[in-house]
All heavy atoms as TSV, in Angstrom:
chain	resi	resn	atom	element	x	y	z
A	1	MET	N	N	-16.103	-26.885	-15.670
A	1	MET	CA	C	-16.716	-28.159	-15.356
A	1	MET	C	C	-15.848	-29.285	-15.930
A	1	MET	O	O	-15.364	-29.230	-17.050
A	1	MET	CB	C	-18.116	-28.230	-15.964
A	1	MET	CG	C	-18.807	-29.524	-15.722
A	1	MET	SD	S	-20.453	-29.484	-16.451
A	1	MET	CE	C	-21.092	-30.940	-15.748
A	2	SER	N	N	-15.635	-30.338	-15.131
A	2	SER	CA	C	-14.832	-31.485	-15.550
A	2	SER	C	C	-15.704	-32.519	-16.231
A	2	SER	O	O	-16.865	-32.695	-15.892
A	2	SER	CB	C	-14.148	-32.132	-14.349
A	2	SER	OG	O	-13.232	-31.260	-13.771
A	3	LYS	N	N	-15.121	-33.211	-17.178
A	3	LYS	CA	C	-15.812	-34.293	-17.867
A	3	LYS	C	C	-15.072	-35.587	-17.537
A	3	LYS	O	O	-13.861	-35.689	-17.704
A	3	LYS	CB	C	-15.802	-34.047	-19.373
A	3	LYS	CG	C	-16.507	-35.123	-20.164
A	3	LYS	CD	C	-16.739	-34.720	-21.603
A	3	LYS	CE	C	-15.461	-34.846	-22.383
A	3	LYS	NZ	N	-15.649	-34.714	-23.826
A	4	ILE	N	N	-15.802	-36.586	-17.037
A	4	ILE	CA	C	-15.231	-37.879	-16.682
A	4	ILE	C	C	-15.481	-38.836	-17.839
A	4	ILE	O	O	-16.552	-38.872	-18.421
A	4	ILE	CB	C	-15.862	-38.423	-15.386
A	4	ILE	CG1	C	-15.549	-37.437	-14.243
A	4	ILE	CG2	C	-15.340	-39.807	-15.075
A	4	ILE	CD1	C	-16.258	-37.771	-12.961
A	5	SER	N	N	-14.447	-39.619	-18.163
A	5	SER	CA	C	-14.524	-40.512	-19.304
A	5	SER	C	C	-13.789	-41.825	-19.009
A	5	SER	O	O	-12.917	-41.860	-18.138
A	5	SER	CB	C	-13.892	-39.823	-20.523
A	5	SER	OG	O	-13.895	-40.681	-21.643
A	6	ILE	N	N	-14.136	-42.844	-19.732
A	6	ILE	CA	C	-13.405	-44.110	-19.694
A	6	ILE	C	C	-12.734	-44.267	-21.040
A	6	ILE	O	O	-13.378	-44.207	-22.083
A	6	ILE	CB	C	-14.339	-45.311	-19.433
A	6	ILE	CG1	C	-15.053	-45.199	-18.100
A	6	ILE	CG2	C	-13.561	-46.632	-19.524
A	6	ILE	CD1	C	-14.163	-45.329	-16.886
A	7	ARG	N	N	-11.414	-44.429	-21.029
A	7	ARG	CA	C	-10.643	-44.660	-22.244
A	7	ARG	C	C	-10.197	-46.119	-22.224
A	7	ARG	O	O	-10.224	-46.765	-21.201
A	7	ARG	CB	C	-9.406	-43.755	-22.292
A	7	ARG	CG	C	-9.733	-42.289	-22.192
A	7	ARG	CD	C	-10.531	-41.856	-23.367
A	7	ARG	NE	N	-10.823	-40.435	-23.255
A	7	ARG	CZ	C	-11.110	-39.699	-24.268
A	7	ARG	NH1	N	-11.186	-40.190	-25.468
A	7	ARG	NH2	N	-11.383	-38.420	-24.098
A	8	PHE	N	N	-9.720	-46.600	-23.336
A	8	PHE	CA	C	-9.238	-47.973	-23.396
A	8	PHE	C	C	-7.830	-48.009	-23.933
A	8	PHE	O	O	-7.476	-47.266	-24.850
A	8	PHE	CB	C	-10.141	-48.831	-24.291
A	8	PHE	CG	C	-11.459	-49.115	-23.651
A	8	PHE	CD1	C	-12.533	-48.278	-23.866
A	8	PHE	CD2	C	-11.630	-50.214	-22.831
A	8	PHE	CE1	C	-13.759	-48.523	-23.275
A	8	PHE	CE2	C	-12.840	-50.466	-22.234
A	8	PHE	CZ	C	-13.908	-49.623	-22.450
A	9	TYR	N	N	-7.001	-48.841	-23.311
A	9	TYR	CA	C	-5.644	-49.090	-23.785
A	9	TYR	C	C	-5.443	-50.603	-23.749
A	9	TYR	O	O	-5.531	-51.220	-22.694
A	9	TYR	CB	C	-4.621	-48.409	-22.877
A	9	TYR	CG	C	-3.195	-48.689	-23.270
A	9	TYR	CD1	C	-2.614	-48.024	-24.336
A	9	TYR	CD2	C	-2.443	-49.626	-22.580
A	9	TYR	CE1	C	-1.303	-48.297	-24.708
A	9	TYR	CE2	C	-1.137	-49.902	-22.947
A	9	TYR	CZ	C	-0.576	-49.234	-24.017
A	9	TYR	OH	O	0.714	-49.499	-24.376
A	10	LYS	N	N	-5.234	-51.189	-24.911
A	10	LYS	CA	C	-5.093	-52.659	-25.023
A	10	LYS	C	C	-6.262	-53.371	-24.340
A	10	LYS	O	O	-6.075	-54.302	-23.578
A	10	LYS	CB	C	-3.770	-53.111	-24.437
A	10	LYS	CG	C	-2.562	-52.641	-25.191
A	10	LYS	CD	C	-1.299	-53.255	-24.606
A	10	LYS	CE	C	-0.097	-52.820	-25.401
A	10	LYS	NZ	N	1.141	-53.402	-24.867
A	11	ASP	N	N	-7.459	-52.904	-24.570
A	11	ASP	CA	C	-8.701	-53.459	-24.025
A	11	ASP	C	C	-8.833	-53.338	-22.507
A	11	ASP	O	O	-9.657	-54.013	-21.899
A	11	ASP	CB	C	-8.873	-54.927	-24.441
A	11	ASP	CG	C	-9.066	-55.074	-25.944
A	11	ASP	OD1	O	-9.625	-54.148	-26.547
A	11	ASP	OD2	O	-8.651	-56.110	-26.493
A	12	HIS	N	N	-8.030	-52.511	-21.872
A	12	HIS	CA	C	-8.155	-52.241	-20.436
A	12	HIS	C	C	-8.779	-50.876	-20.245
A	12	HIS	O	O	-8.406	-49.918	-20.946
A	12	HIS	CB	C	-6.774	-52.259	-19.767
A	12	HIS	CG	C	-6.142	-53.606	-19.724
A	12	HIS	ND1	N	-6.341	-54.497	-18.680
A	12	HIS	CD2	C	-5.347	-54.245	-20.603
A	12	HIS	CE1	C	-5.673	-55.596	-18.924
A	12	HIS	NE2	N	-5.061	-55.464	-20.096
A	13	LYS	N	N	-9.665	-50.755	-19.287
A	13	LYS	CA	C	-10.278	-49.478	-18.990
A	13	LYS	C	C	-9.287	-48.562	-18.270
A	13	LYS	O	O	-8.583	-48.993	-17.368
A	13	LYS	CB	C	-11.495	-49.651	-18.084
A	13	LYS	CG	C	-12.651	-50.339	-18.749
A	13	LYS	CD	C	-13.814	-50.460	-17.784
A	13	LYS	CE	C	-14.948	-51.205	-18.425
A	13	LYS	NZ	N	-16.075	-51.382	-17.488
A	14	VAL	N	N	-9.234	-47.308	-18.708
A	14	VAL	CA	C	-8.406	-46.281	-18.066
A	14	VAL	C	C	-9.305	-45.090	-17.787
A	14	VAL	O	O	-9.861	-44.493	-18.710
A	14	VAL	CB	C	-7.214	-45.887	-18.975
A	14	VAL	CG1	C	-6.416	-44.773	-18.317
A	14	VAL	CG2	C	-6.325	-47.089	-19.270
A	15	ARG	N	N	-9.433	-44.758	-16.521
A	15	ARG	CA	C	-10.271	-43.617	-16.136
A	15	ARG	C	C	-9.564	-42.308	-16.503
A	15	ARG	O	O	-8.347	-42.204	-16.362
A	15	ARG	CB	C	-10.551	-43.638	-14.641
A	15	ARG	CG	C	-11.430	-44.794	-14.210
A	15	ARG	CD	C	-11.476	-44.939	-12.740
A	15	ARG	NE	N	-10.161	-45.443	-12.285
A	15	ARG	CZ	C	-9.815	-45.603	-11.024
A	15	ARG	NH1	N	-10.658	-45.274	-10.071
A	15	ARG	NH2	N	-8.628	-46.066	-10.708
A	16	ALA	N	N	-10.349	-41.337	-16.956
A	16	ALA	CA	C	-9.788	-40.038	-17.360
A	16	ALA	C	C	-10.745	-38.916	-16.969
A	16	ALA	O	O	-11.959	-39.131	-16.912
A	16	ALA	CB	C	-9.566	-40.030	-18.874
A	17	VAL	N	N	-10.178	-37.768	-16.715
A	17	VAL	CA	C	-10.962	-36.578	-16.375
A	17	VAL	C	C	-10.428	-35.429	-17.218
A	17	VAL	O	O	-9.213	-35.204	-17.311
A	17	VAL	CB	C	-10.836	-36.214	-14.878
A	17	VAL	CG1	C	-11.561	-34.940	-14.560
A	17	VAL	CG2	C	-11.331	-37.343	-14.011
A	18	TRP	N	N	-11.331	-34.695	-17.862
A	18	TRP	CA	C	-10.963	-33.537	-18.662
A	18	TRP	C	C	-10.911	-32.301	-17.774
A	18	TRP	O	O	-11.856	-31.990	-17.050
A	18	TRP	CB	C	-11.978	-33.328	-19.777
A	18	TRP	CG	C	-11.733	-32.106	-20.594
A	18	TRP	CD1	C	-12.471	-30.966	-20.597
A	18	TRP	CD2	C	-10.644	-31.888	-21.514
A	18	TRP	NE1	N	-11.936	-30.046	-21.466
A	18	TRP	CE2	C	-10.815	-30.593	-22.043
A	18	TRP	CE3	C	-9.569	-32.649	-21.937
A	18	TRP	CZ2	C	-9.941	-30.066	-22.970
A	18	TRP	CZ3	C	-8.699	-32.119	-22.858
A	18	TRP	CH2	C	-8.894	-30.823	-23.373
A	19	ASP	N	N	-9.789	-31.582	-17.792
A	19	ASP	CA	C	-9.590	-30.362	-17.035
A	19	ASP	C	C	-9.763	-29.182	-17.992
A	19	ASP	O	O	-8.876	-28.905	-18.808
A	19	ASP	CB	C	-8.209	-30.354	-16.405
A	19	ASP	CG	C	-7.944	-29.119	-15.570
A	19	ASP	OD1	O	-8.793	-28.202	-15.536
A	19	ASP	OD2	O	-6.890	-29.072	-14.921
A	20	GLU	N	N	-10.906	-28.520	-17.919
A	20	GLU	CA	C	-11.201	-27.400	-18.840
A	20	GLU	C	C	-10.277	-26.219	-18.624
A	20	GLU	O	O	-9.966	-25.485	-19.579
A	20	GLU	CB	C	-12.651	-26.983	-18.719
A	20	GLU	CG	C	-13.616	-27.970	-19.321
A	20	GLU	CD	C	-15.051	-27.464	-19.306
A	20	GLU	OE1	O	-15.282	-26.281	-18.988
A	20	GLU	OE2	O	-15.933	-28.283	-19.601
A	21	ASP	N	N	-9.843	-26.001	-17.384
A	21	ASP	CA	C	-8.989	-24.849	-17.105
A	21	ASP	C	C	-7.655	-24.941	-17.820
A	21	ASP	O	O	-7.090	-23.926	-18.238
A	21	ASP	CB	C	-8.752	-24.722	-15.584
A	21	ASP	CG	C	-10.014	-24.411	-14.822
A	21	ASP	OD1	O	-10.958	-23.833	-15.423
A	21	ASP	OD2	O	-10.086	-24.753	-13.630
A	22	HIS	N	N	-7.127	-26.168	-17.964
A	22	HIS	CA	C	-5.819	-26.369	-18.585
A	22	HIS	C	C	-5.914	-27.052	-19.936
A	22	HIS	O	O	-4.896	-27.324	-20.576
A	22	HIS	CB	C	-4.921	-27.181	-17.662
A	22	HIS	CG	C	-4.631	-26.480	-16.367
A	22	HIS	ND1	N	-5.295	-26.783	-15.199
A	22	HIS	CD2	C	-3.774	-25.484	-16.078
A	22	HIS	CE1	C	-4.850	-26.011	-14.239
A	22	HIS	NE2	N	-3.930	-25.193	-14.741
A	23	ASN	N	N	-7.128	-27.360	-20.381
A	23	ASN	CA	C	-7.346	-28.055	-21.669
A	23	ASN	C	C	-6.508	-29.306	-21.805
A	23	ASN	O	O	-5.755	-29.486	-22.776
A	23	ASN	CB	C	-7.063	-27.124	-22.851
A	23	ASN	CG	C	-8.205	-26.168	-23.084
A	23	ASN	OD1	O	-9.312	-26.379	-22.639
A	23	ASN	ND2	N	-7.914	-25.089	-23.793
A	24	GLN	N	N	-6.642	-30.198	-20.834
A	24	GLN	CA	C	-5.888	-31.443	-20.881
A	24	GLN	C	C	-6.624	-32.565	-20.156
A	24	GLN	O	O	-7.450	-32.303	-19.308
A	24	GLN	CB	C	-4.475	-31.274	-20.323
A	24	GLN	CG	C	-4.450	-30.904	-18.868
A	24	GLN	CD	C	-3.043	-30.601	-18.372
A	24	GLN	OE1	O	-2.085	-30.583	-19.154
A	24	GLN	NE2	N	-2.896	-30.365	-17.097
A	25	TRP	N	N	-6.288	-33.784	-20.539
A	25	TRP	CA	C	-6.843	-34.958	-19.885
A	25	TRP	C	C	-5.921	-35.389	-18.748
A	25	TRP	O	O	-4.704	-35.315	-18.877
A	25	TRP	CB	C	-6.953	-36.128	-20.873
A	25	TRP	CG	C	-8.093	-35.994	-21.820
A	25	TRP	CD1	C	-8.036	-35.577	-23.111
A	25	TRP	CD2	C	-9.459	-36.288	-21.557
A	25	TRP	NE1	N	-9.272	-35.585	-23.666
A	25	TRP	CE2	C	-10.181	-36.020	-22.745
A	25	TRP	CE3	C	-10.162	-36.749	-20.451
A	25	TRP	CZ2	C	-11.557	-36.198	-22.831
A	25	TRP	CZ3	C	-11.521	-36.918	-20.544
A	25	TRP	CH2	C	-12.205	-36.653	-21.711
A	26	TRP	N	N	-6.491	-35.878	-17.663
A	26	TRP	CA	C	-5.758	-36.481	-16.544
A	26	TRP	C	C	-6.180	-37.941	-16.490
A	26	TRP	O	O	-7.365	-38.257	-16.519
A	26	TRP	CB	C	-6.103	-35.793	-15.231
A	26	TRP	CG	C	-5.552	-34.394	-15.167
A	26	TRP	CD1	C	-6.176	-33.254	-15.590
A	26	TRP	CD2	C	-4.273	-34.004	-14.680
A	26	TRP	NE1	N	-5.370	-32.170	-15.390
A	26	TRP	CE2	C	-4.193	-32.599	-14.835
A	26	TRP	CE3	C	-3.208	-34.684	-14.118
A	26	TRP	CZ2	C	-3.070	-31.882	-14.440
A	26	TRP	CZ3	C	-2.092	-33.971	-13.740
A	26	TRP	CH2	C	-2.041	-32.582	-13.894
A	27	PHE	N	N	-5.204	-38.840	-16.422
A	27	PHE	CA	C	-5.470	-40.272	-16.445
A	27	PHE	C	C	-5.068	-40.916	-15.117
A	27	PHE	O	O	-4.122	-40.472	-14.456
A	27	PHE	CB	C	-4.683	-40.946	-17.567
A	27	PHE	CG	C	-5.087	-40.460	-18.936
A	27	PHE	CD1	C	-4.409	-39.426	-19.541
A	27	PHE	CD2	C	-6.152	-41.030	-19.596
A	27	PHE	CE1	C	-4.779	-38.969	-20.789
A	27	PHE	CE2	C	-6.541	-40.584	-20.851
A	27	PHE	CZ	C	-5.842	-39.544	-21.439
A	28	SER	N	N	-5.750	-41.967	-14.737
A	28	SER	CA	C	-5.443	-42.712	-13.536
A	28	SER	C	C	-4.169	-43.534	-13.739
A	28	SER	O	O	-4.114	-44.435	-14.593
A	28	SER	CB	C	-6.597	-43.655	-13.184
A	28	SER	OG	O	-6.182	-44.594	-12.216
A	29	ILE	N	N	-3.135	-43.239	-12.939
A	29	ILE	CA	C	-1.873	-43.958	-13.089
A	29	ILE	C	C	-2.036	-45.433	-12.729
A	29	ILE	O	O	-1.398	-46.289	-13.323
A	29	ILE	CB	C	-0.742	-43.289	-12.275
A	29	ILE	CG1	C	0.606	-43.880	-12.620
A	29	ILE	CG2	C	-1.017	-43.383	-10.799
A	29	ILE	CD1	C	1.060	-43.645	-14.033
A	30	LEU	N	N	-2.899	-45.734	-11.769
A	30	LEU	CA	C	-3.114	-47.142	-11.410
A	30	LEU	C	C	-3.745	-47.918	-12.555
A	30	LEU	O	O	-3.396	-49.081	-12.807
A	30	LEU	CB	C	-3.995	-47.248	-10.166
A	30	LEU	CG	C	-3.374	-46.755	-8.866
A	30	LEU	CD1	C	-4.352	-46.874	-7.721
A	30	LEU	CD2	C	-2.087	-47.493	-8.556
A	31	ASP	N	N	-4.649	-47.288	-13.289
A	31	ASP	CA	C	-5.239	-47.934	-14.466
A	31	ASP	C	C	-4.192	-48.132	-15.572
A	31	ASP	O	O	-4.190	-49.151	-16.254
A	31	ASP	CB	C	-6.410	-47.105	-15.003
A	31	ASP	CG	C	-7.606	-47.086	-14.050
A	31	ASP	OD1	O	-7.608	-47.848	-13.067
A	31	ASP	OD2	O	-8.510	-46.295	-14.300
A	32	ILE	N	N	-3.304	-47.163	-15.735
A	32	ILE	CA	C	-2.267	-47.265	-16.759
A	32	ILE	C	C	-1.288	-48.378	-16.406
A	32	ILE	O	O	-0.904	-49.192	-17.256
A	32	ILE	CB	C	-1.531	-45.923	-16.947
A	32	ILE	CG1	C	-2.510	-44.908	-17.565
A	32	ILE	CG2	C	-0.285	-46.090	-17.804
A	32	ILE	CD1	C	-1.990	-43.498	-17.574
A	33	VAL	N	N	-0.886	-48.458	-15.125
A	33	VAL	CA	C	0.023	-49.526	-14.674
A	33	VAL	C	C	-0.631	-50.884	-14.936
A	33	VAL	O	O	0.019	-51.818	-15.429
A	33	VAL	CB	C	0.387	-49.372	-13.185
A	33	VAL	CG1	C	1.021	-50.631	-12.626
A	33	VAL	CG2	C	1.298	-48.182	-12.991
A	34	GLY	N	N	-1.914	-51.005	-14.647
A	34	GLY	CA	C	-2.633	-52.253	-14.881
A	34	GLY	C	C	-2.688	-52.616	-16.363
A	34	GLY	O	O	-2.523	-53.771	-16.731
A	35	ALA	N	N	-2.897	-51.620	-17.200
A	35	ALA	CA	C	-2.975	-51.884	-18.648
A	35	ALA	C	C	-1.631	-52.294	-19.211
A	35	ALA	O	O	-1.528	-53.245	-19.990
A	35	ALA	CB	C	-3.502	-50.654	-19.368
A	36	VAL	N	N	-0.568	-51.607	-18.794
A	36	VAL	CA	C	0.757	-51.923	-19.309
A	36	VAL	C	C	1.200	-53.311	-18.847
A	36	VAL	O	O	1.789	-54.067	-19.594
A	36	VAL	CB	C	1.758	-50.837	-18.864
A	36	VAL	CG1	C	3.192	-51.261	-19.145
A	36	VAL	CG2	C	1.456	-49.524	-19.560
A	37	ASN	N	N	0.894	-53.662	-17.592
A	37	ASN	CA	C	1.270	-54.965	-17.041
A	37	ASN	C	C	0.235	-56.043	-17.307
A	37	ASN	O	O	0.401	-57.170	-16.861
A	37	ASN	CB	C	1.516	-54.868	-15.539
A	37	ASN	CG	C	2.747	-54.075	-15.219
A	37	ASN	OD1	O	3.744	-54.194	-15.924
A	37	ASN	ND2	N	2.689	-53.299	-14.178
A	38	GLU	N	N	-0.852	-55.667	-18.016
A	38	GLU	CA	C	-1.950	-56.586	-18.300
A	38	GLU	C	C	-2.474	-57.248	-17.032
A	38	GLU	O	O	-2.693	-58.442	-16.948
A	38	GLU	CB	C	-1.535	-57.614	-19.336
A	38	GLU	CG	C	-1.150	-56.979	-20.653
A	38	GLU	CD	C	-0.765	-57.960	-21.727
A	38	GLU	OE1	O	-0.729	-59.174	-21.448
A	38	GLU	OE2	O	-0.498	-57.498	-22.849
A	39	GLN	N	N	-2.685	-56.412	-16.008
A	39	GLN	CA	C	-3.155	-56.849	-14.703
A	39	GLN	C	C	-4.556	-56.274	-14.458
A	39	GLN	O	O	-4.754	-55.080	-14.576
A	39	GLN	CB	C	-2.188	-56.352	-13.625
A	39	GLN	CG	C	-2.563	-56.712	-12.239
A	39	GLN	CD	C	-2.553	-58.212	-12.013
A	39	GLN	OE1	O	-3.622	-58.802	-11.909
A	39	GLN	NE2	N	-1.386	-58.794	-11.975
A	40	GLU	N	N	-5.498	-57.124	-14.116
A	40	GLU	CA	C	-6.871	-56.686	-13.874
A	40	GLU	C	C	-7.127	-56.316	-12.421
A	40	GLU	O	O	-8.018	-55.543	-12.118
A	40	GLU	CB	C	-7.859	-57.765	-14.280
A	40	GLU	CG	C	-7.881	-58.061	-15.783
A	40	GLU	CD	C	-8.441	-56.911	-16.586
A	40	GLU	OE1	O	-9.285	-56.154	-16.061
A	40	GLU	OE2	O	-8.058	-56.774	-17.750
A	41	ASP	N	N	-6.355	-56.872	-11.504
A	41	ASP	CA	C	-6.587	-56.692	-10.067
A	41	ASP	C	C	-6.110	-55.328	-9.590
A	41	ASP	O	O	-4.909	-55.036	-9.616
A	41	ASP	CB	C	-5.885	-57.817	-9.294
A	41	ASP	CG	C	-6.209	-57.802	-7.801
A	41	ASP	OD1	O	-6.965	-56.912	-7.364
A	41	ASP	OD2	O	-5.701	-58.692	-7.100
A	42	HIS	N	N	-7.040	-54.498	-9.136
A	42	HIS	CA	C	-6.730	-53.125	-8.703
A	42	HIS	C	C	-5.748	-53.148	-7.519
A	42	HIS	O	O	-4.860	-52.299	-7.443
A	42	HIS	CB	C	-8.026	-52.402	-8.339
A	42	HIS	CG	C	-7.816	-50.994	-7.908
A	42	HIS	ND1	N	-7.399	-50.023	-8.784
A	42	HIS	CD2	C	-7.958	-50.376	-6.716
A	42	HIS	CE1	C	-7.284	-48.864	-8.148
A	42	HIS	NE2	N	-7.620	-49.060	-6.886
A	43	GLU	N	N	-5.879	-54.100	-6.591
A	43	GLU	CA	C	-4.988	-54.173	-5.437
A	43	GLU	C	C	-3.554	-54.455	-5.872
A	43	GLU	O	O	-2.601	-53.906	-5.324
A	43	GLU	CB	C	-5.457	-55.251	-4.460
A	43	GLU	CG	C	-6.641	-54.837	-3.615
A	43	GLU	CD	C	-6.317	-53.646	-2.712
A	43	GLU	OE1	O	-5.249	-53.624	-2.093
A	43	GLU	OE2	O	-7.156	-52.736	-2.645
A	44	LYS	N	N	-3.369	-55.339	-6.846
A	44	LYS	CA	C	-2.018	-55.638	-7.323
A	44	LYS	C	C	-1.415	-54.424	-8.019
A	44	LYS	O	O	-0.205	-54.192	-7.921
A	44	LYS	CB	C	-2.040	-56.842	-8.257
A	44	LYS	CG	C	-2.281	-58.127	-7.536
A	44	LYS	CD	C	-2.228	-59.311	-8.460
A	44	LYS	CE	C	-2.471	-60.601	-7.674
A	44	LYS	NZ	N	-2.481	-61.773	-8.536
A	45	ASN	N	N	-2.242	-53.640	-8.685
A	45	ASN	CA	C	-1.745	-52.404	-9.306
A	45	ASN	C	C	-1.260	-51.427	-8.229
A	45	ASN	O	O	-0.215	-50.797	-8.386
A	45	ASN	CB	C	-2.817	-51.734	-10.153
A	45	ASN	CG	C	-3.203	-52.556	-11.341
A	45	ASN	OD1	O	-2.451	-53.393	-11.795
A	45	ASN	ND2	N	-4.402	-52.327	-11.849
A	46	ARG	N	N	-2.006	-51.305	-7.156
A	46	ARG	CA	C	-1.598	-50.432	-6.051
A	46	ARG	C	C	-0.295	-50.917	-5.431
A	46	ARG	O	O	0.592	-50.102	-5.124
A	46	ARG	CB	C	-2.667	-50.392	-4.963
A	46	ARG	CG	C	-3.719	-49.350	-5.180
A	46	ARG	CD	C	-4.658	-49.208	-4.021
A	46	ARG	NE	N	-3.977	-49.181	-2.736
A	46	ARG	CZ	C	-4.479	-49.680	-1.632
A	46	ARG	NH1	N	-5.639	-50.290	-1.631
A	46	ARG	NH2	N	-3.803	-49.601	-0.507
A	47	ASN	N	N	-0.170	-52.215	-5.240
A	47	ASN	CA	C	1.054	-52.771	-4.630
A	47	ASN	C	C	2.259	-52.519	-5.547
A	47	ASN	O	O	3.346	-52.228	-5.082
A	47	ASN	CB	C	0.896	-54.260	-4.351
A	47	ASN	CG	C	-0.060	-54.492	-3.212
A	47	ASN	OD1	O	-0.291	-53.622	-2.386
A	47	ASN	ND2	N	-0.639	-55.676	-3.158
A	48	TYR	N	N	2.082	-52.666	-6.846
A	48	TYR	CA	C	3.168	-52.379	-7.808
A	48	TYR	C	C	3.610	-50.935	-7.651
A	48	TYR	O	O	4.798	-50.634	-7.597
A	48	TYR	CB	C	2.681	-52.640	-9.229
A	48	TYR	CG	C	3.731	-52.291	-10.266
A	48	TYR	CD1	C	4.698	-53.209	-10.649
A	48	TYR	CD2	C	3.743	-51.020	-10.848
A	48	TYR	CE1	C	5.672	-52.875	-11.576
A	48	TYR	CE2	C	4.719	-50.685	-11.767
A	48	TYR	CZ	C	5.668	-51.603	-12.139
A	48	TYR	OH	O	6.625	-51.265	-13.047
A	49	TRP	N	N	2.656	-50.042	-7.560
A	49	TRP	CA	C	2.975	-48.599	-7.462
A	49	TRP	C	C	3.728	-48.320	-6.154
A	49	TRP	O	O	4.659	-47.536	-6.131
A	49	TRP	CB	C	1.671	-47.809	-7.517
A	49	TRP	CG	C	1.890	-46.346	-7.494
A	49	TRP	CD1	C	1.640	-45.499	-6.455
A	49	TRP	CD2	C	2.401	-45.528	-8.544
A	49	TRP	NE1	N	1.973	-44.219	-6.791
A	49	TRP	CE2	C	2.427	-44.218	-8.092
A	49	TRP	CE3	C	2.826	-45.808	-9.835
A	49	TRP	CZ2	C	2.904	-43.151	-8.852
A	49	TRP	CZ3	C	3.288	-44.753	-10.606
A	49	TRP	CH2	C	3.303	-43.454	-10.131
A	50	LYS	N	N	3.375	-48.987	-5.063
A	50	LYS	CA	C	4.032	-48.762	-3.776
A	50	LYS	C	C	5.454	-49.300	-3.766
A	50	LYS	O	O	6.336	-48.720	-3.148
A	50	LYS	CB	C	3.242	-49.444	-2.653
A	50	LYS	CG	C	1.974	-48.729	-2.285
A	50	LYS	CD	C	1.436	-49.283	-0.990
A	50	LYS	CE	C	0.237	-50.121	-1.249
A	50	LYS	NZ	N	-0.401	-50.645	-0.028
A	51	ARG	N	N	5.691	-50.419	-4.423
A	51	ARG	CA	C	7.018	-51.089	-4.378
A	51	ARG	C	C	8.036	-50.420	-5.299
A	51	ARG	O	O	9.214	-50.404	-4.990
A	51	ARG	CB	C	6.899	-52.553	-4.788
A	51	ARG	CG	C	6.356	-53.424	-3.722
A	51	ARG	CD	C	6.589	-54.892	-4.071
A	51	ARG	NE	N	6.376	-55.193	-5.456
A	51	ARG	CZ	C	5.341	-55.810	-5.945
A	51	ARG	NH1	N	4.366	-56.196	-5.161
A	51	ARG	NH2	N	5.248	-56.089	-7.231
A	52	GLU	N	N	7.620	-49.970	-6.433
A	52	GLU	CA	C	8.577	-49.482	-7.449
A	52	GLU	C	C	9.072	-48.099	-7.172
A	52	GLU	O	O	8.603	-47.233	-6.695
A	52	GLU	CB	C	7.929	-49.541	-8.855
A	52	GLU	CG	C	7.547	-50.935	-9.239
A	52	GLU	CD	C	8.690	-51.931	-9.254
A	52	GLU	OE1	O	9.784	-51.586	-9.739
A	52	GLU	OE2	O	8.506	-53.030	-8.764
């Protein structure tokens, strides 16, 4: 069973899911890009990911 969680990085929400089969967390790359760039707009995060 997977566990869904919200983590924080520099006060930005980062979605995470626990994978019990592999004992590891999976994080949303779009949320991480937004946190690193201090960008709140989800669409701008997607556009950054597409361009780079």
